[in-house]
C-alpha positions in Angstrom: -14.2 -44.9 15.6 -11.8 -42.1 17.2 -11.7 -38.9 15.9 -8.3 -37.4 16.6 -6.6 -34.2 16.9 -3.4 -34.7 15.0 -0.1 -32.4 14.3 1.8 -33.7 11.3 5.4 -33.5 11.2 7.0 -31.5 8.3 7.9 -34.6 6.3 4.6 -36.3 6.4 2.7 -36.6 3.2 0.1 -34.2 2.1 -2.2 -36.7 0.5 -2.0 -38.8 3.9 -3.3 -35.6 5.7 -6.2 -35.2 3.3 -7.1 -38.7 3.7 -7.0 -38.1 7.6 -9.2 -35.4 7.2 -11.7 -37.1 5.1 -12.1 -39.7 7.9 -13.0 -36.5 9.9 -9.7 -36.2 12.1 -8.7 -32.5 13.0 -5.3 -32.3 11.3 -2.9 -29.5 11.6 0.3 -29.7 9.6 3.4 -27.8 10.2 2.7 -25.6 7.0 -0.8 -24.7 8.3 0.9 -23.8 11.7 3.6 -21.6 9.9 6.5 -23.9 10.8 7.8 -25.4 7.6 11.5 -25.2 6.4 12.4 -23.7 9.7 14.4 -26.4 10.9 12.7 -26.6 14.2 14.3 -29.0 16.8 12.4 -32.1 17.4 11.7 -31.4 21.2 10.2 -27.9 20.2 8.0 -29.7 17.5 6.8 -32.0 20.3 6.4 -29.1 22.6 4.0 -27.3 20.2 2.0 -30.6 19.6 1.7 -30.9 23.3 0.8 -27.3 23.8 -2.0 -27.8 21.1 -3.2 -30.8 22.4 -2.4 -32.8 19.4 -1.0 -36.2 18.7 2.1 -35.9 17.0 2.4 -38.0 13.7 5.8 -38.4 12.3 8.2 -40.7 10.1 11.0 -39.6 12.3 10.9 -42.6 14.5 14.4 -42.6 16.3 14.3 -39.2 17.8 10.6 -39.3 18.8 11.1 -42.5 20.4 13.9 -40.9 22.5 11.7 -37.9 23.1 9.2 -40.0 24.5 11.7 -42.2 26.7 12.9 -38.9 28.3 9.6 -37.5 28.9 6.1 -39.2 28.3 4.3 -36.0 29.3 2.8 -35.4 25.6 -0.6 -35.6 23.9 0.7 -38.8 22.1 3.2 -39.6 19.5 2.2 -41.9 16.3 5.6 -43.0 14.7 4.9 -44.5 11.1 7.0 -46.3 8.7 7.1 -44.9 5.3 4.6 -46.3 3.0 3.6 -45.1 -0.4 0.0 -46.9 -0.2 -1.2 -44.0 1.6 -4.9 -45.3 1.8 -3.1 -48.3 3.6 -1.0 -46.0 6.2 -4.1 -44.0 6.9 -6.0 -47.4 7.6 -3.2 -48.8 10.0 -3.3 -45.1 11.7 -6.8 -45.5 12.4 -6.8 -49.1 13.6 -3.8 -48.0 16.0 -5.9 -45.0 17.3 -8.8 -47.2 18.1 -7.0 -49.4 20.2 -6.7 -46.4 22.8 -9.5 -44.8 25.0 -6.7 -42.0 25.5 -3.4 -41.6 23.7 -2.0 -39.1 26.0 1.6 -40.2 26.8 1.3 -43.1 24.5 4.1 -43.8 21.9 1.8 -45.7 18.9 3.9 -47.5 16.6 2.3 -47.7 12.9 4.5 -50.2 10.8 4.3 -50.9 7.1 3.6 -54.7 6.8 6.3 -56.9 5.2 5.9 -57.6 1.7 
């Protein structure tokens, strides 16, 4: 199992962060970084994540796909679909991470399965 350095975007649920930490991941949240409720532009969120050498984890798919397509020089981006089954979401994030030896420059899609 890969243990990753992650940076979760502002709207990412705390219970998911807690479960990721329980699995050994080093997770920094926007709140932990003192960057909550500041309307920081997405390109600056990605730049911070890159400077901290952390994989960005977000639900903001559209904007971060666009940023990745403009410049893939980042520590990695995991874009997720919203899922209230937090344990299942964490499992899918882990499975996705384990498919790579390096996520640097990668855009990883973690989708909720159809019902």
